[in-house]
C-alpha positions as CSV (number, residue, x, y, z in Angstrom):
1,M,95.9,84.4,116.5
2,R,96.6,87.8,118.1
3,Q,99.7,88.6,119.9
4,R,97.9,88.9,123.3
5,S,96.4,85.5,122.9
6,R,99.7,84.0,122.1
7,L,101.3,85.7,125.1
8,S,98.6,84.3,127.5
9,D,99.1,80.8,125.9
10,A,102.9,81.1,126.5
11,V,102.4,82.0,130.1
12,W,99.9,79.2,130.8
13,T,102.2,76.8,129.0
14,A,105.2,77.9,131.1
15,F,103.1,77.3,134.3
16,T,101.8,73.9,133.5
17,E,105.1,72.6,132.1
18,T,106.9,73.8,135.3
19,L,104.5,71.7,137.4
20,R,104.7,68.6,135.1
21,F,108.5,68.4,134.7
22,I,110.1,70.2,137.7
23,V,107.9,70.6,140.8
24,V,106.0,67.3,140.8
25,P,108.9,65.1,139.8
26,L,111.2,66.6,142.5
27,V,108.5,66.0,145.1
28,L,108.1,62.4,144.0
29,V,111.8,61.7,143.8
30,N,112.2,63.2,147.4
31,L,109.5,60.9,148.5
32,V,111.0,57.8,146.9
33,T,114.5,58.4,148.1
34,T,113.3,59.0,151.6
35,T,111.1,55.9,151.6
36,Y,113.6,53.7,149.8
37,P,117.1,55.0,150.6
38,L,118.5,51.7,149.2
39,L,117.1,52.3,145.7
40,K,119.9,53.3,143.3
41,T,120.0,54.2,139.5
42,P,122.9,55.4,137.4
43,F,121.7,59.0,137.8
44,M,120.5,58.9,141.3
45,G,123.4,60.8,142.7
46,N,122.6,64.0,140.6
47,I,119.0,63.2,140.0
48,V,117.8,66.6,141.3
49,E,120.2,68.6,139.1
50,Y,119.2,66.5,136.0
51,I,115.5,66.9,136.6
52,T,115.9,70.6,137.2
53,F,118.1,71.1,134.1
54,Y,116.1,69.1,131.5
55,G,112.8,70.3,133.0
56,G,113.9,73.9,132.7
57,M,114.9,73.3,129.0
58,I,111.5,71.7,128.4
59,V,109.7,74.7,129.9
60,A,111.8,77.2,127.9
61,A,111.2,75.4,124.6
62,S,107.5,74.8,125.2
63,T,107.0,78.5,126.1
64,L,108.8,79.8,123.0
65,E,106.9,77.3,120.9
66,A,103.6,78.7,122.2
67,M,104.7,82.3,121.6
68,N,105.2,81.7,117.8
69,K,102.5,81.4,115.2
70,P,101.6,77.9,113.9
71,G,103.3,77.3,110.6
72,T,106.5,79.3,111.3
73,Y,109.9,77.7,111.3
74,K,110.5,79.0,114.9
75,R,107.6,77.1,116.3
76,L,108.7,73.9,114.4
77,L,112.2,74.3,115.9
78,F,111.1,74.9,119.5
79,G,108.5,72.1,119.3
80,L,111.1,69.6,118.1
81,S,113.5,70.8,120.7
82,A,111.0,70.5,123.5
83,L,110.3,66.9,122.4
84,A,113.9,66.0,122.5
85,F,114.4,67.4,126.0
86,V,111.3,65.4,127.1
87,C,113.0,62.2,125.8
88,M,116.1,62.9,127.7
89,W,114.2,63.8,130.8
90,M,112.4,60.5,130.7
91,F,115.6,58.6,130.3
92,V,117.2,60.2,133.3
93,V,114.2,59.7,135.5
94,F,113.9,56.1,134.7
95,G,117.7,55.6,135.1
96,G,118.2,54.3,131.6
97,G,116.1,51.4,132.4
98,I,118.3,50.0,135.2
99,A,117.6,50.2,138.9
100,E,119.2,48.4,141.9
101,F,117.8,47.6,145.3
102,T,120.0,46.1,148.1
103,L,118.4,44.7,151.3
104,G,120.7,42.9,153.6
105,H,122.1,39.9,151.9
106,Y,119.8,40.4,148.9
107,H,120.6,42.5,145.8
108,V,117.9,43.0,143.3
109,R,118.6,44.5,139.8
110,F,115.7,45.8,137.7
111,D,116.3,46.0,133.9
112,I,113.4,47.7,132.0
113,T,115.6,49.1,129.2
114,S,113.3,47.8,126.5
115,I,110.2,49.2,128.2
116,V,111.9,52.7,128.5
117,Y,112.8,52.6,124.9
118,I,109.3,51.8,123.9
119,I,108.2,54.8,126.1
120,L,110.6,57.1,124.3
121,L,109.5,55.8,120.9
122,G,105.9,56.7,121.8
123,I,106.9,60.1,122.9
124,S,109.0,60.7,119.8
125,L,105.8,60.1,117.7
126,K,104.6,63.4,118.9
127,G,107.1,64.9,116.4
128,L,104.6,63.9,113.6
129,L,101.9,66.1,115.2
130,V,104.4,69.0,115.3
131,A,105.3,68.6,111.7
132,E,101.6,68.3,110.7
133,T,100.7,71.5,112.5
134,F,103.6,73.3,110.6
135,S,102.6,72.0,107.2
136,S,98.9,72.6,107.7
137,N,99.4,76.3,108.7
138,R,102.3,77.1,106.4
139,H,100.0,78.5,103.6
140,L,98.5,81.0,106.1
141,I,101.9,82.3,106.9
142,R,102.7,82.7,103.2
143,K,99.5,84.6,102.6
144,E,100.3,87.0,105.5
145,E,103.8,87.5,104.2
146,H,102.5,88.2,100.7
147,E,100.0,90.7,102.1
148,K,102.7,92.5,104.1
149,T,104.9,92.6,101.0
150,L,102.2,94.2,99.0
151,E,101.4,96.7,101.8
152,A,105.1,97.7,102.1
153,A,105.3,98.1,98.2
154,M,102.3,100.3,98.2
155,E,103.6,102.4,101.1
156,K,106.9,102.8,99.3
157,E,105.2,103.8,96.1
158,S,103.1,106.4,97.9
159,E,106.2,107.9,99.6
160,R,108.0,108.1,96.2
161,R,105.1,109.9,94.7
162,A,104.9,112.3,97.6
163,R,108.7,113.1,97.2
164,R,108.4,113.6,93.5
165,P,108.6,117.3,92.6
166,A,105.7,119.1,90.9
167,R,105.7,119.0,87.3
168,V,106.7,122.3,85.7
169,R,104.8,123.3,82.5
170,S,107.3,123.5,79.6
171,T,107.6,126.7,77.6
172,D,109.1,124.8,74.6
173,P,106.9,124.6,71.5
174,S,104.9,121.4,71.5
175,F,102.7,119.6,68.9
176,S,99.6,120.9,70.5
177,S,100.6,124.5,70.1
178,M,101.5,124.0,66.5
179,S,99.0,124.8,63.7
180,K,97.1,121.9,62.4
181,V,97.6,121.2,58.7
182,A,95.2,118.9,56.8
183,F,96.8,115.7,55.5
184,E,95.6,112.7,53.6
185,V,96.6,109.2,53.1
186,T,97.4,108.2,49.5
187,S,96.8,104.9,47.8
188,D,100.3,103.6,48.6
189,D,99.7,104.2,52.4
190,A,102.1,107.1,52.5
191,V,101.1,110.1,54.5
192,G,101.4,113.5,52.8
193,Y,100.0,117.0,53.0
194,S,96.7,117.8,51.1
195,P,97.1,119.7,47.8
196,P,96.5,123.5,47.8
197,P,92.9,124.7,47.3
198,P,91.7,125.2,43.7
199,P,92.2,128.5,42.1
200,L,89.4,131.2,42.1
201,P,86.9,131.1,39.3
202,P,87.4,133.6,36.5
203,P,85.5,136.9,36.8
204,A,82.0,137.1,35.7
205,P,81.2,138.4,32.1
206,G,80.0,141.9,31.6
207,P,76.3,143.0,32.1
208,K,73.6,141.9,29.8
209,K,70.6,143.9,28.6
210,T,67.1,142.7,29.6
211,K,63.6,143.5,28.2
212,G,62.7,145.8,31.1
213,G,65.8,148.1,30.5
214,L,67.7,146.8,33.6
215,V,71.1,145.1,33.5
216,V,71.8,142.0,35.6
217,R,75.3,142.7,36.7
218,S,76.1,139.8,39.2
219,K,74.6,137.5,41.8
220,V,75.8,137.0,45.4
221,C,75.4,133.5,47.0
222,P,73.4,133.7,50.2
223,V,75.3,130.7,51.7
224,C,79.0,131.3,51.0
225,G,78.8,135.0,49.8
226,E,80.5,134.2,46.6
227,R,79.8,136.6,43.7
228,V,79.1,135.0,40.4
229,S,77.9,135.9,37.0
230,G,74.4,137.2,36.5
231,D,73.2,134.3,34.3
232,A,74.3,131.5,36.8
233,S,71.5,129.6,38.6
234,E,73.8,127.7,41.0
235,C,76.7,128.6,43.0
236,P,79.9,126.9,41.6
237,V,81.6,127.0,45.0
238,C,79.0,125.6,47.4
239,G,76.3,124.4,45.0
240,A,73.5,126.6,46.6
241,W,70.5,127.7,44.3
242,F,70.0,131.4,43.8
243,S,66.9,133.2,44.8
244,K,65.6,136.6,43.7
245,E,67.1,138.4,46.5
246,S,70.6,137.4,45.3
247,F,70.2,139.5,42.1
248,R,71.8,142.9,41.8
249,F,70.4,145.1,39.1
250,G,71.8,148.2,37.6
251,K,70.4,150.7,35.1
252,S,71.4,150.3,31.5
């Protein structure tokens, strides 16, 4: 329920409760005392003050109850307070169940205390309705409080990130700037550096004579560029096969 709707409900509640518990009862009491001036109750001497006081308390508590959301402890408190003031108002209006009427030599005494107590018991049962309204709407209030807590936490986190200074790039050496060295995992799960590369192959033997009078001095691998002996048919480094273009001839 929106704030504007609760405010309009509170204004309407204050208006109706003022009519029910102050204006109309005062008019009726004035009419009864004028018509039957010999009617007396224990509170008849200050009945107007009692009705005005307890009626005003009922109006105030009912208005504050309507202004608060269902399911809040404030609405529960004001609802029960208004109910208690209604019971006291009823007890005062009915004179505690005792009224006296004197007419000439006749004195009549009315004792309706048990009826008044039954009426007050019926009014107090409204407290169950107030408690039921509180319990049935309590989970909605908890959900709203949880959402507000999350929103406040998100706002606080965003403000903290906004106040955080800009990250300065460090000039200190880091692992990313270091040279990468190959490593291997041994059989015992220990990490170590890879062994150094194998030594270079021995130099190729001297030139050999051929039938055509030319000397095959060396061969150059077209893949890795390695120079090997003239009689080799496969590169010992990369394993590539030699073609005719890889022969270099010299005169004998």
